[in-house]
C-alpha positions in Angstrom: 0.2 0.1 0.0 1.5 3.4 -0.9 2.3 5.9 1.6 -0.1 9.0 2.1 0.9 12.1 3.3 -0.6 11.4 7.0 2.2 8.5 6.9 4.6 10.8 6.8 3.7 13.3 9.5 3.1 10.1 11.8 7.0 9.4 11.1 7.6 13.1 12.2 5.5 12.5 15.4 2.2 13.6 14.5 -0.5 11.5 16.5 -4.4 11.7 14.8 -7.4 12.2 16.6 -9.4 9.6 14.6 -8.2 7.5 10.9 -9.8 9.5 8.3 -9.0 13.0 9.1 -6.0 14.6 9.5 -6.6 16.2 13.2 -3.4 15.8 14.8 -1.2 16.6 18.0 1.9 17.2 18.5 3.8 18.5 21.3 6.7 21.4 20.5 9.8 21.4 21.4 9.4 24.1 24.3 6.7 21.7 25.9 9.3 19.2 26.0 12.1 21.3 27.2 10.0 23.0 29.8 8.8 19.4 31.2 12.4 18.1 31.6 12.9 21.7 33.8 14.4 23.8 31.0 13.4 27.0 29.7 9.7 27.9 29.0 8.9 29.7 25.3 8.4 33.0 25.0 4.7 32.8 25.2 5.5 32.3 29.0 7.3 35.4 29.2 4.8 37.0 27.2 1.5 36.0 28.5 2.1 33.4 31.5 1.4 30.5 29.7 2.8 27.1 31.0 4.9 25.6 28.3 4.5 21.9 29.4 0.8 22.5 30.3 0.3 23.5 26.5 -1.0 21.5 23.5 -0.1 22.0 19.9 -2.7 20.9 17.8 -5.2 21.4 14.5 -8.1 20.2 13.6 -6.9 19.9 10.2 -3.6 20.0 8.0 -4.9 21.4 4.9 -3.7 24.5 4.1 -4.8 27.2 1.3 -1.8 29.3 1.2 2.3 28.2 0.4 4.6 30.4 2.4 7.9 30.7 1.3 8.8 30.7 5.2 6.5 27.5 6.0 8.4 24.3 7.8 6.0 22.3 6.7 6.5 20.3 2.9 3.9 20.7 0.1 5.1 17.7 -1.4 3.1 16.1 1.2 -0.6 18.2 1.2 -3.2 16.0 2.5 -6.9 15.2 0.8 -8.8 15.0 4.0 -11.8 12.1 3.9 -13.8 13.7 6.4 -13.4 16.7 9.2 -13.3 15.4 12.6 -15.8 16.0 15.6 -15.0 18.5 17.9 -16.1 16.2 20.8 -13.7 13.7 19.6 -11.1 16.3 20.0 -11.6 17.3 23.2 -11.8 13.8 24.0 -8.4 12.8 22.4 -6.1 15.9 23.6 -5.2 14.5 27.0 -4.6 10.9 25.7 -2.5 11.7 23.0 -0.4 14.7 25.0 0.1 11.6 27.3 1.1 9.5 24.3 3.6 12.0 22.9 5.1 12.6 25.8 5.0 9.1 27.3 9.0 9.5 27.0 9.3 12.4 29.8 7.8 11.0 32.6 9.6 11.4 35.9 10.4 7.7 35.9 12.1 7.4 32.8 13.5 10.9 33.1 15.2 11.8 36.1 15.2 15.4 35.2 11.8 15.4 35.0 9.6 15.7 38.5 6.6 14.1 39.2 4.8 17.4 39.7 5.3 18.5 36.6 4.9 15.5 35.0 0.9 15.4 36.9 0.6 18.8 35.4 1.7 18.1 32.2 -0.9 15.4 32.1 -3.5 17.7 33.1 -2.9 20.7 30.1 -4.5 24.0 30.5 -3.4 25.4 27.0 -4.7 24.8 23.6 -2.9 26.2 20.5 -4.4 25.5 17.5 -1.7 26.6 15.4 0.5 22.9 14.3 0.3 23.3 11.1 -2.4 23.9 8.6 -5.2 26.7 8.2 -7.5 26.3 11.0 -10.3 27.9 9.6 -10.6 25.4 6.7 -12.1 23.4 9.1 -16.1 24.3 9.0 -16.8 23.8 13.2 -13.5 25.9 14.1 -16.1 28.0 16.1 -17.6 24.9 18.3 -14.4 23.3 18.5 -13.3 26.7 20.3 -16.1 26.6 22.3 -16.1 22.7 23.2 -12.4 24.0 24.9 -13.7 27.1 26.5 -16.4 24.9 28.0 -14.2 22.5 29.6 -11.4 25.0 31.3 -8.9 25.6 28.6 -7.2 28.4 27.3 -7.0 29.0 23.7 -5.1 30.3 21.3 -6.3 30.7 17.6 -3.5 30.7 15.0 -4.6 31.6 11.6 -3.8 33.4 8.5 -6.7 35.4 8.1 -8.0 34.3 4.7 -11.6 33.2 6.4 -12.4 36.4 8.4 -16.3 34.9 8.3 -14.9 31.6 10.8 -13.2 33.8 12.2 -15.5 36.3 13.6 -17.4 33.2 15.0 -14.8 32.0 17.4 -14.3 33.1 20.7 -10.9 32.3 21.8 -8.5 33.7 24.8 -6.5 35.2 22.0 -6.6 35.7 18.4 -3.6 35.5 16.5 -4.1 36.8 12.7 -0.4 36.7 10.5 0.5 39.7 8.5 3.6 38.3 6.3 3.4 41.1 3.7 3.0 45.2 4.2 1.1 45.7 0.4 -0.4 43.2 -1.5 2.4 42.7 -3.8 4.3 42.1 -1.4 1.9 39.2 0.1 1.8 37.2 -3.5 5.4 37.1 -3.4 5.9 35.9 0.5 2.6 33.8 0.6 1.9 32.4 -2.2 -2.1 32.0 -2.0 -4.1 29.1 -3.3 -6.3 31.2 -4.7 -7.0 34.8 -6.1 -4.2 37.0 -4.5 -6.6 40.3 -4.1 -9.3 38.8 -2.5 -7.2 36.6 -0.3 -5.4 39.8 0.5 -8.7 41.7 1.3 -9.9 39.0 3.5 -6.8 39.3 5.7 -7.1 43.1 6.3 -11.3 42.2 6.7 -9.7 39.8 9.8 -7.7 42.2 11.0 -10.4 44.6 11.3 -12.3 42.2 13.5 -9.3 42.1 16.0 -10.1 45.3 18.2 -13.1 43.6 19.7 -11.4 40.4 21.1 -7.7 40.2 22.8 -5.6 39.5 19.8 -2.3 39.3 17.8 -0.9 40.4 15.1 2.1 37.7 13.9 4.2 38.9 11.7 7.3 36.8 10.3 10.2 38.6 9.1 12.4 36.9 6.2 15.5 39.1 5.4 15.2 40.5 2.0 11.4 38.9 0.7 9.0 40.9 3.4 11.2 43.0 5.4 10.3 46.6 3.8 7.8 49.2 4.1 7.2 49.3 7.8 4.9 51.8 7.7 2.7 49.7 5.5 2.6 47.4 8.7 1.9 50.3 10.3 -0.7 51.6 8.9 -2.5 47.8 8.8 -2.3 47.4 12.4 -3.1 50.9 13.4 -6.4 49.6 11.6 -6.8 46.6 13.5 -6.6 47.4 16.6 -5.1 44.1 18.1 -4.0 44.5 21.5 -0.7 42.8 20.9 1.8 42.2 17.7 4.5 40.1 17.7 7.1 40.4 14.8 9.0 37.3 15.1 12.2 36.3 13.1 11.8 33.5 10.3 14.0 30.5 11.2 16.0 28.3 8.9 14.1 25.2 9.9 12.5 22.4 8.1 11.0 22.3 4.4 11.7 26.2 3.9 15.5 25.6 4.0 14.6 24.0 0.2 13.3 27.4 -0.7 15.0 29.9 1.8 18.9 30.3 2.2 20.1 30.9 5.6 20.8 34.5 5.5 17.4 35.0 4.8 17.2 34.9 8.9 17.6 37.7 10.5 19.3 38.2 13.5 17.6 39.8 16.7 19.0 43.3 16.3 17.2 43.2 12.9 13.9 42.0 13.8 14.6 44.4 16.5 15.1 47.5 14.7 12.3 46.6 12.3 9.6 46.4 15.1 10.7 49.8 16.0 10.4 51.3 12.6 6.9 49.7 12.6 5.7 50.9 16.1 7.1 54.4 15.1 4.6 54.8 12.6 1.6 53.6 14.6 0.4 53.5 18.1 2.2 50.4 19.7 5.3 50.2 21.3 8.1 47.7 22.3 6.4 45.7 25.8 8.7 42.7 25.6 11.6 40.8 23.5 13.1 37.2 23.5 16.6 37.2 22.0 16.4 33.2 21.5 13.4 33.1 19.5 14.0 36.8 17.9 10.9 38.0 19.0 9.7 41.3 19.9 6.5 42.3 21.4 4.7 45.4 20.2 1.5 46.3 22.5 -1.3 48.9 22.3 -1.0 51.9 23.3 
């Protein structure tokens, strides 16, 4: 039997909620590092999120963009047979998280305390951000409400191309990616699977919804590609009214290495300088930064 895109993801550590959907879970590096007593990710520094109690998942691996900086493989695209039911995802979270972290328990790894291991088995946060575009999952608002109703803090990370779905979502924090200051740079950087101008207008509509909720705009900065027009970013952010802005440097990882070069990865000093130029053109100020992750957090003044 020939291998499938999901088979390739399983080899990469993805665990699937059902056999016929691409809804999947995979703990991030920071979750495992924090579980073993190491550093937590910048979301702990910025927003107080405990990395070892955070689930990284997606309700679908499908995506409608082919961003040059994305670490995933475009050669392993998923043709989803059916959508996973929200209740199945909810019921599978703790079980799959435990399975994924099995090698990090306090018995097998003496760097893991029993207290932290028990906390990891009872996650508090769900980051809907693993891979794919979550708004292509038609029941995303229902899934978010289900997580919220069961005591989880939810983070939805979207490319903003489906504003109608995002408007119905009520996560603890809504992320929208903004990876260009104008439509021309957007088309070149994100390579949408559809009409680029329509997608760009949808992103701007999604940004306009952010002022009514706790929200963050994510800018992935790629040297020589989208590190232009800070005033253009500033205007879009000003119109959005987002609570926070994360300006994060592209990391030369995964399959993005087939599309970009190491010198497309900006140093933290470059990220900080560009973030300051954005802040100078809108009502945001530098709130915090994490040099290890090459990210600067701006906050609305």
